ZADO-1210 file (C-alpha; in nm, 4 decimals, padded with zeros to 6 digits):
<atoms>
<atom x="-03.6259" y="01.4745" z="-04.4302" code="MET" pos="1"/>
<atom x="-03.4068" y="01.5974" z="-04.7105" code="SER" pos="2"/>
<atom x="-03.5302" y="01.6344" z="-05.0692" code="GLU" pos="3"/>
<atom x="-03.1788" y="01.6863" z="-05.1985" code="ARG" pos="4"/>
<atom x="-02.9842" y="01.3996" z="-05.3539" code="THR" pos="5"/>
<atom x="-02.7862" y="01.2372" z="-05.0735" code="ILE" pos="6"/>
<atom x="-02.4693" y="01.0367" z="-05.1258" code="ALA" pos="7"/>
<atom x="-02.2394" y="00.8444" z="-04.8950" code="LEU" pos="8"/>
<atom x="-01.8784" y="00.7908" z="-04.9947" code="VAL" pos="9"/>
<atom x="-01.6716" y="00.5521" z="-04.7865" code="THR" pos="10"/>
<atom x="-01.3022" y="00.6241" z="-04.7418" code="GLY" pos="11"/>
<atom x="-01.3763" y="00.9850" z="-04.8346" code="ALA" pos="12"/>
<atom x="-01.1259" y="01.1650" z="-04.6177" code="ASN" pos="13"/>
<atom x="-00.8476" y="01.1588" z="-04.8767" code="LYS" pos="14"/>
<atom x="-00.7404" y="01.0573" z="-05.2258" code="GLY" pos="15"/>
<atom x="-00.9957" y="00.9314" z="-05.4733" code="ILE" pos="16"/>
<atom x="-01.2720" y="00.9182" z="-05.2120" code="GLY" pos="17"/>
<atom x="-01.2284" y="01.2857" z="-05.1288" code="TYR" pos="18"/>
<atom x="-01.2398" y="01.3795" z="-05.4949" code="GLU" pos="19"/>
<atom x="-01.5543" y="01.1734" z="-05.5461" code="ILE" pos="20"/>
<atom x="-01.7170" y="01.3601" z="-05.2580" code="ALA" pos="21"/>
<atom x="-01.6006" y="01.6900" z="-05.4046" code="LEU" pos="22"/>
<atom x="-01.7369" y="01.6037" z="-05.7491" code="GLY" pos="23"/>
<atom x="-02.0731" y="01.4889" z="-05.6229" code="LEU" pos="24"/>
<atom x="-02.0969" y="01.7911" z="-05.3958" code="GLY" pos="25"/>
<atom x="-02.0360" y="02.0167" z="-05.6955" code="ALA" pos="26"/>
<atom x="-02.3645" y="01.8847" z="-05.8332" code="LEU" pos="27"/>
<atom x="-02.5420" y="02.0344" z="-05.5322" code="GLY" pos="28"/>
<atom x="-02.5771" y="01.7053" z="-05.3525" code="TRP" pos="29"/>
<atom x="-02.5476" y="01.6436" z="-04.9823" code="GLY" pos="30"/>
<atom x="-02.2469" y="01.4180" z="-04.9271" code="VAL" pos="31"/>
<atom x="-02.1710" y="01.2004" z="-04.6297" code="GLY" pos="32"/>
<atom x="-01.7951" y="01.1730" z="-04.5741" code="VAL" pos="33"/>
<atom x="-01.7439" y="00.8189" z="-04.4449" code="GLY" pos="34"/>
<atom x="-01.4136" y="00.7643" z="-04.2658" code="ALA" pos="35"/>
<atom x="-01.2876" y="00.5906" z="-03.9546" code="ARG" pos="36"/>
<atom x="-01.0195" y="00.8469" z="-03.8628" code="ASP" pos="37"/>
<atom x="-01.1920" y="01.1227" z="-03.6661" code="ASP" pos="38"/>
<atom x="-00.9359" y="01.3942" z="-03.7326" code="ARG" pos="39"/>
<atom x="-00.9014" y="01.3274" z="-04.1046" code="ARG" pos="40"/>
<atom x="-01.2795" y="01.3012" z="-04.1453" code="ARG" pos="41"/>
<atom x="-01.3367" y="01.6354" z="-03.9735" code="LYS" pos="42"/>
<atom x="-01.0639" y="01.8018" z="-04.1801" code="GLU" pos="43"/>
<atom x="-01.2115" y="01.6614" z="-04.5007" code="ALA" pos="44"/>
<atom x="-01.5588" y="01.7882" z="-04.4117" code="VAL" pos="45"/>
<atom x="-01.4170" y="02.1339" z="-04.3361" code="GLU" pos="46"/>
<atom x="-01.2301" y="02.1435" z="-04.6682" code="GLN" pos="47"/>
<atom x="-01.5344" y="02.0300" z="-04.8631" code="LEU" pos="48"/>
<atom x="-01.7562" y="02.2859" z="-04.6946" code="ARG" pos="49"/>
<atom x="-01.4996" y="02.5548" z="-04.7726" code="ALA" pos="50"/>
<atom x="-01.5333" y="02.4478" z="-05.1358" code="ALA" pos="51"/>
<atom x="-01.9118" y="02.4928" z="-05.1175" code="GLY" pos="52"/>
<atom x="-02.0069" y="02.1280" z="-05.0653" code="VAL" pos="53"/>
<atom x="-02.2955" y="02.0374" z="-04.8318" code="ASP" pos="54"/>
<atom x="-02.0773" y="01.7787" z="-04.6583" code="ALA" pos="55"/>
<atom x="-02.1378" y="01.6012" z="-04.3287" code="PHE" pos="56"/>
<atom x="-01.9217" y="01.3543" z="-04.1397" code="GLY" pos="57"/>
<atom x="-02.0112" y="00.9893" z="-04.1034" code="VAL" pos="58"/>
<atom x="-01.7913" y="00.7950" z="-03.8594" code="PRO" pos="59"/>
<atom x="-01.7470" y="00.4662" z="-04.0395" code="LEU" pos="60"/>
<atom x="-01.5216" y="00.1668" z="-04.0059" code="ASP" pos="61"/>
<atom x="-01.6351" y="-00.0719" z="-04.2770" code="VAL" pos="62"/>
<atom x="-01.4866" y="-00.3726" z="-04.0915" code="THR" pos="63"/>
<atom x="-01.6995" y="-00.3135" z="-03.7791" code="ASP" pos="64"/>
<atom x="-02.0666" y="-00.4142" z="-03.7633" code="ASP" pos="65"/>
<atom x="-02.1531" y="-00.1687" z="-03.4904" code="ALA" pos="66"/>
<atom x="-01.9844" y="00.1196" z="-03.6723" code="SER" pos="67"/>
<atom x="-02.1684" y="00.0445" z="-03.9957" code="VAL" pos="68"/>
<atom x="-02.5040" y="00.0161" z="-03.8136" code="SER" pos="69"/>
<atom x="-02.4405" y="00.3481" z="-03.6421" code="ALA" pos="70"/>
<atom x="-02.3594" y="00.5089" z="-03.9767" code="ALA" pos="71"/>
<atom x="-02.6878" y="00.3869" z="-04.1248" code="ALA" pos="72"/>
<atom x="-02.8746" y="00.5249" z="-03.8252" code="GLN" pos="73"/>
<atom x="-02.6986" y="00.8590" z="-03.8607" code="LEU" pos="74"/>
<atom x="-02.8117" y="00.8894" z="-04.2238" code="ILE" pos="75"/>
<atom x="-03.1590" y="00.7707" z="-04.1290" code="GLU" pos="76"/>
<atom x="-03.1899" y="01.0425" z="-03.8670" code="ASP" pos="77"/>
<atom x="-03.0370" y="01.3127" z="-04.0841" code="ARG" pos="78"/>
<atom x="-03.1963" y="01.2548" z="-04.4242" code="THR" pos="79"/>
<atom x="-03.4377" y="00.9607" z="-04.4049" code="GLY" pos="80"/>
<atom x="-03.2980" y="00.8033" z="-04.7213" code="ARG" pos="81"/>
<atom x="-02.9861" y="00.7522" z="-04.9309" code="LEU" pos="82"/>
<atom x="-02.9704" y="00.8045" z="-05.3058" code="ASP" pos="83"/>
<atom x="-02.6141" y="00.7049" z="-05.3897" code="VAL" pos="84"/>
<atom x="-02.3633" y="00.4781" z="-05.2139" code="LEU" pos="85"/>
<atom x="-02.0004" y="00.4802" z="-05.3305" code="VAL" pos="86"/>
<atom x="-01.8038" y="00.1947" z="-05.1763" code="ASN" pos="87"/>
<atom x="-01.4572" y="00.3377" z="-05.2105" code="ASN" pos="88"/>
<atom x="-01.2796" y="00.2377" z="-04.8877" code="ALA" pos="89"/>
<atom x="-01.0001" y="-00.0150" z="-04.9550" code="ALA" pos="90"/>
<atom x="-00.6570" y="-00.1193" z="-04.8367" code="ILE" pos="91"/>
<atom x="-00.3650" y="-00.2941" z="-05.0017" code="ALA" pos="92"/>
<atom x="-00.1779" y="-00.3796" z="-04.6801" code="ASP" pos="93"/>
<atom x="00.1826" y="-00.4887" z="-04.6756" code="GLU" pos="94"/>
<atom x="00.3728" y="-00.5519" z="-04.9959" code="MET" pos="95"/>
<atom x="00.5170" y="-00.7552" z="-05.1519" code="PRO" pos="96"/>
<atom x="00.2398" y="-01.0166" z="-05.1658" code="GLN" pos="97"/>
<atom x="00.3900" y="-01.3194" z="-05.3347" code="GLU" pos="98"/>
<atom x="00.1567" y="-01.6165" z="-05.2775" code="PRO" pos="99"/>
<atom x="00.4373" y="-01.8354" z="-05.1366" code="THR" pos="100"/>
<atom x="00.5361" y="-01.5695" z="-04.8849" code="GLN" pos="101"/>
<atom x="00.2209" y="-01.3865" z="-04.7822" code="VAL" pos="102"/>
<atom x="00.1051" y="-01.3817" z="-04.4230" code="ASP" pos="103"/>
<atom x="-00.2504" y="-01.5195" z="-04.4144" code="PRO" pos="104"/>
<atom x="-00.3376" y="-01.2330" z="-04.1808" code="ALA" pos="105"/>
<atom x="-00.2602" y="-00.9897" z="-04.4626" code="THR" pos="106"/>
<atom x="-00.4959" y="-01.1750" z="-04.6978" code="PHE" pos="107"/>
<atom x="-00.7673" y="-01.1815" z="-04.4337" code="ARG" pos="108"/>
<atom x="-00.7343" y="-00.8091" z="-04.3550" code="ALA" pos="109"/>
<atom x="-00.7540" y="-00.7068" z="-04.7210" code="VAL" pos="110"/>
<atom x="-01.0612" y="-00.9210" z="-04.7861" code="MET" pos="111"/>
<atom x="-01.2274" y="-00.7923" z="-04.4696" code="GLU" pos="112"/>
<atom x="-01.2086" y="-00.4321" z="-04.5914" code="THR" pos="113"/>
<atom x="-01.2252" y="-00.4640" z="-04.9690" code="ASN" pos="114"/>
<atom x="-01.4971" y="-00.7293" z="-04.9983" code="VAL" pos="115"/>
<atom x="-01.6752" y="-00.7941" z="-04.6699" code="LEU" pos="116"/>
<atom x="-01.6708" y="-00.4236" z="-04.5928" code="GLY" pos="117"/>
<atom x="-01.8579" y="-00.3538" z="-04.9142" code="VAL" pos="118"/>
<atom x="-02.1167" y="-00.6202" z="-04.8362" code="ILE" pos="119"/>
<atom x="-02.1552" y="-00.4978" z="-04.4794" code="ARG" pos="120"/>
<atom x="-02.2054" y="-00.1342" z="-04.5816" code="VAL" pos="121"/>
<atom x="-02.4254" y="-00.2086" z="-04.8799" code="THR" pos="122"/>
<atom x="-02.6633" y="-00.4281" z="-04.6823" code="ASN" pos="123"/>
<atom x="-02.6849" y="-00.1799" z="-04.3954" code="ALA" pos="124"/>
<atom x="-02.7698" y="00.1052" z="-04.6374" code="MET" pos="125"/>
<atom x="-03.0082" y="-00.0952" z="-04.8542" code="MET" pos="126"/>
<atom x="-03.3259" y="00.0033" z="-04.6675" code="PRO" pos="127"/>
<atom x="-03.2288" y="00.3675" z="-04.7106" code="LEU" pos="128"/>
<atom x="-03.1435" y="00.3208" z="-05.0771" code="LEU" pos="129"/>
<atom x="-03.4785" y="00.1558" z="-05.1446" code="ARG" pos="130"/>
<atom x="-03.6499" y="00.4825" z="-05.0402" code="ARG" pos="131"/>
<atom x="-03.4766" y="00.6725" z="-05.3175" code="SER" pos="132"/>
<atom x="-03.6470" y="00.7346" z="-05.6509" code="PRO" pos="133"/>
<atom x="-03.3192" y="00.6595" z="-05.8378" code="SER" pos="134"/>
<atom x="-03.0767" y="00.4680" z="-05.6173" code="PRO" pos="135"/>
<atom x="-02.7241" y="00.4031" z="-05.7381" code="ARG" pos="136"/>
<atom x="-02.4427" y="00.1918" z="-05.5939" code="ILE" pos="137"/>
<atom x="-02.0856" y="00.2332" z="-05.7183" code="VAL" pos="138"/>
<atom x="-01.8210" y="-00.0151" z="-05.6133" code="ASN" pos="139"/>
<atom x="-01.4693" y="00.1131" z="-05.6752" code="MET" pos="140"/>
<atom x="-01.2793" y="-00.1756" z="-05.8311" code="SER" pos="141"/>
<atom x="-00.9443" y="-00.1859" z="-06.0184" code="SER" pos="142"/>
<atom x="-00.7985" y="-00.3137" z="-06.3406" code="SER" pos="143"/>
<atom x="-00.5920" y="-00.5519" z="-06.1247" code="VAL" pos="144"/>
<atom x="-00.9196" y="-00.7374" z="-06.0630" code="GLY" pos="145"/>
<atom x="-00.9384" y="-00.8314" z="-06.4305" code="SER" pos="146"/>
<atom x="-00.8490" y="-01.1965" z="-06.4713" code="LEU" pos="147"/>
<atom x="-00.8001" y="-01.1342" z="-06.8441" code="THR" pos="148"/>
<atom x="-00.5349" y="-00.8724" z="-06.7798" code="ARG" pos="149"/>
<atom x="-00.3752" y="-01.0663" z="-06.4951" code="GLN" pos="150"/>
<atom x="-00.3387" y="-01.3763" z="-06.7101" code="SER" pos="151"/>
<atom x="-00.2193" y="-01.2045" z="-07.0266" code="GLY" pos="152"/>
<atom x="00.1325" y="-01.2785" z="-07.1459" code="THR" pos="153"/>
<atom x="00.1739" y="-00.9669" z="-07.3562" code="ALA" pos="154"/>
<atom x="00.2971" y="-00.6572" z="-07.1747" code="ALA" pos="155"/>
<atom x="-00.0192" y="-00.4665" z="-07.2543" code="GLU" pos="156"/>
<atom x="-00.2330" y="-00.7362" z="-07.0898" code="LEU" pos="157"/>
<atom x="-00.0498" y="-00.7651" z="-06.7590" code="THR" pos="158"/>
<atom x="-00.1217" y="-00.5301" z="-06.4760" code="THR" pos="159"/>
<atom x="00.0560" y="-00.4478" z="-06.1560" code="GLY" pos="160"/>
<atom x="00.2911" y="-00.6495" z="-05.9373" code="PRO" pos="161"/>
<atom x="00.2107" y="-00.9924" z="-05.7966" code="VAL" pos="162"/>
<atom x="-00.0355" y="-00.9149" z="-05.5140" code="ALA" pos="163"/>
<atom x="-00.2130" y="-01.2263" z="-05.3881" code="VAL" pos="164"/>
<atom x="-00.4312" y="-01.0319" z="-05.1432" code="ALA" pos="165"/>
<atom x="-00.5098" y="-00.7010" z="-05.3135" code="TYR" pos="166"/>
<atom x="-00.5637" y="-00.8129" z="-05.6768" code="ALA" pos="167"/>
<atom x="-00.7952" y="-01.1086" z="-05.5928" code="PRO" pos="168"/>
<atom x="-00.9896" y="-00.8854" z="-05.3498" code="SER" pos="169"/>
<atom x="-01.0921" y="-00.6746" z="-05.6504" code="LYS" pos="170"/>
<atom x="-01.1689" y="-00.9836" z="-05.8603" code="THR" pos="171"/>
<atom x="-01.3926" y="-01.1101" z="-05.5795" code="LEU" pos="172"/>
<atom x="-01.5524" y="-00.7675" z="-05.5389" code="LEU" pos="173"/>
<atom x="-01.6446" y="-00.7771" z="-05.9072" code="ASN" pos="174"/>
<atom x="-01.7971" y="-01.1238" z="-05.8679" code="ALA" pos="175"/>
<atom x="-01.9908" y="-01.0145" z="-05.5609" code="VAL" pos="176"/>
<atom x="-02.1182" y="-00.7045" z="-05.7395" code="THR" pos="177"/>
<atom x="-02.2524" y="-00.9199" z="-06.0209" code="LEU" pos="178"/>
<atom x="-02.4541" y="-01.1212" z="-05.7708" code="GLN" pos="179"/>
<atom x="-02.6041" y="-00.7984" z="-05.6340" code="TYR" pos="180"/>
<atom x="-02.6879" y="-00.6916" z="-05.9898" code="ALA" pos="181"/>
<atom x="-02.8620" y="-01.0256" z="-06.0487" code="ARG" pos="182"/>
<atom x="-03.0646" y="-00.9984" z="-05.7275" code="GLU" pos="183"/>
<atom x="-03.1579" y="-00.6335" z="-05.7918" code="LEU" pos="184"/>
<atom x="-03.2462" y="-00.6889" z="-06.1576" code="SER" pos="185"/>
<atom x="-03.5904" y="-00.5481" z="-06.2242" code="GLY" pos="186"/>
<atom x="-03.5620" y="-00.2883" z="-05.9483" code="THR" pos="187"/>
<atom x="-03.4577" y="00.0767" z="-05.9868" code="ASN" pos="188"/>
<atom x="-03.1253" y="00.0147" z="-05.8102" code="ILE" pos="189"/>
<atom x="-02.8273" y="00.0241" z="-06.0465" code="LEU" pos="190"/>
<atom x="-02.4997" y="-00.1199" z="-05.9184" code="ILE" pos="191"/>
<atom x="-02.1769" y="-00.0966" z="-06.1169" code="ASN" pos="192"/>
<atom x="-01.8013" y="-00.1281" z="-06.0780" code="MET" pos="193"/>
<atom x="-01.5743" y="00.1638" z="-06.1588" code="GLY" pos="194"/>
<atom x="-01.2010" y="00.1405" z="-06.2316" code="CYS" pos="195"/>
<atom x="-01.0188" y="00.4658" z="-06.1531" code="PRO" pos="196"/>
<atom x="-00.6956" y="00.3744" z="-06.3318" code="GLY" pos="197"/>
<atom x="-00.3463" y="00.3963" z="-06.1863" code="TYR" pos="198"/>
<atom x="-00.3952" y="00.6905" z="-05.9540" code="VAL" pos="199"/>
<atom x="-00.1247" y="00.8416" z="-05.7358" code="ALA" pos="200"/>
<atom x="-00.2455" y="00.7668" z="-05.3814" code="THR" pos="201"/>
<atom x="-00.0891" y="00.6443" z="-05.0603" code="ASP" pos="202"/>
<atom x="-00.2202" y="00.2966" z="-05.1424" code="LEU" pos="203"/>
<atom x="00.0498" y="00.2632" z="-05.4107" code="ASN" pos="204"/>
<atom x="00.3061" y="00.4954" z="-05.2587" code="GLY" pos="205"/>
<atom x="00.1975" y="00.7742" z="-05.4958" code="PHE" pos="206"/>
<atom x="00.3505" y="00.5938" z="-05.7914" code="ARG" pos="207"/>
<atom x="00.0345" y="00.6263" z="-06.0002" code="GLY" pos="208"/>
<atom x="00.0233" y="00.8384" z="-06.3144" code="VAL" pos="209"/>
<atom x="-00.3315" y="00.9756" z="-06.2749" code="ARG" pos="210"/>
<atom x="-00.4570" y="01.2361" z="-06.0301" code="THR" pos="211"/>
<atom x="-00.7218" y="01.1514" z="-05.7692" code="PRO" pos="212"/>
<atom x="-00.9633" y="01.3835" z="-05.9513" code="ALA" pos="213"/>
<atom x="-00.9097" y="01.1855" z="-06.2713" code="GLN" pos="214"/>
<atom x="-00.9669" y="00.8626" z="-06.0826" code="GLY" pos="215"/>
<atom x="-01.2880" y="00.9948" z="-05.9298" code="ALA" pos="216"/>
<atom x="-01.4444" y="01.0740" z="-06.2685" code="ALA" pos="217"/>
<atom x="-01.5724" y="00.7217" z="-06.3366" code="ILE" pos="218"/>
<atom x="-01.7457" y="00.7056" z="-05.9981" code="ALA" pos="219"/>
<atom x="-01.9261" y="01.0329" z="-06.0665" code="ILE" pos="220"/>
<atom x="-02.0344" y="00.9015" z="-06.4066" code="THR" pos="221"/>
<atom x="-02.1769" y="00.5832" z="-06.2528" code="LEU" pos="222"/>
<atom x="-02.3377" y="00.7722" z="-05.9635" code="ALA" pos="223"/>
<atom x="-02.5302" y="00.9911" z="-06.2072" code="THR" pos="224"/>
<atom x="-02.6535" y="00.7247" z="-06.4508" code="LEU" pos="225"/>
<atom x="-03.0067" y="00.7887" z="-06.5777" code="PRO" pos="226"/>
<atom x="-03.2996" y="00.5630" z="-06.4904" code="ASP" pos="227"/>
<atom x="-03.2835" y="00.2502" z="-06.7029" code="GLY" pos="228"/>
<atom x="-02.9074" y="00.2790" z="-06.7308" code="GLY" pos="229"/>
<atom x="-02.6639" y="-00.0147" z="-06.7246" code="PRO" pos="230"/>
<atom x="-02.6107" y="-00.2319" z="-06.4199" code="THR" pos="231"/>
<atom x="-02.3536" y="-00.4980" z="-06.3368" code="GLY" pos="232"/>
<atom x="-02.0860" y="-00.3376" z="-06.5578" code="THR" pos="233"/>
<atom x="-01.7118" y="-00.3086" z="-06.5004" code="PHE" pos="234"/>
<atom x="-01.5931" y="00.0108" z="-06.6663" code="VAL" pos="235"/>
<atom x="-01.3257" y="00.2809" z="-06.6697" code="ASP" pos="236"/>
<atom x="-01.3063" y="00.6126" z="-06.8549" code="ASP" pos="237"/>
<atom x="-01.2307" y="00.4324" z="-07.1809" code="ALA" pos="238"/>
<atom x="-01.5252" y="00.1913" z="-07.1584" code="GLY" pos="239"/>
<atom x="-01.5725" y="-00.1701" z="-07.0594" code="VAL" pos="240"/>
<atom x="-01.2859" y="-00.3375" z="-06.8687" code="VAL" pos="241"/>
<atom x="-01.2355" y="-00.7074" z="-06.9633" code="PRO" pos="242"/>
<atom x="-01.3270" y="-00.9554" z="-06.6929" code="TRP" pos="243"/>
</atoms>
């Protein structure tokens, strides 16, 4: 059984997820690199280890019950507990996503990964998290999940293109996270939502203006909150994001 702080980051083979793993590893933590692509996962683990991170691969498809159960068992066998879970894996799927034109299959696929995947992984890892002295859950959200910003008429209040699958998936993720926070109130488990900002990743065709490392910073902040810290918050580097 490991006495080191152990984290699992989903979708950690590239982009923001990789940088989160790198940042947590720099703290001396053991980091599980969750990813469904075998080659990319192995390459990410090798790169992280070369950078001095105690990284290990976790085969993980967040849309598959058996895969998630196997991932929980792998961590059980390796470390006996989990201290931090970062639910980072997400997809945008095909664009554009105008409501009058979207294929329902696109909507279903995005929700399966971005919302149900988070529920599936969180619940599978919960027994391991409960063994930690200071468990933390970070759900990577987005400013596009803010109904305030989506409904604003001023340019500074609007955010992103019309995306009837992706944007509501983040709104729903926020709502789901709040329900977890309510259930876990009074326990030592803190669960929060982090907004990375408009990061250049393959999800947006690398049009973002922030680097993956900049986007990862909020997740690292939330993963390292002290005991008694906030829970159920929706924040970015600048502070609270409006709902």
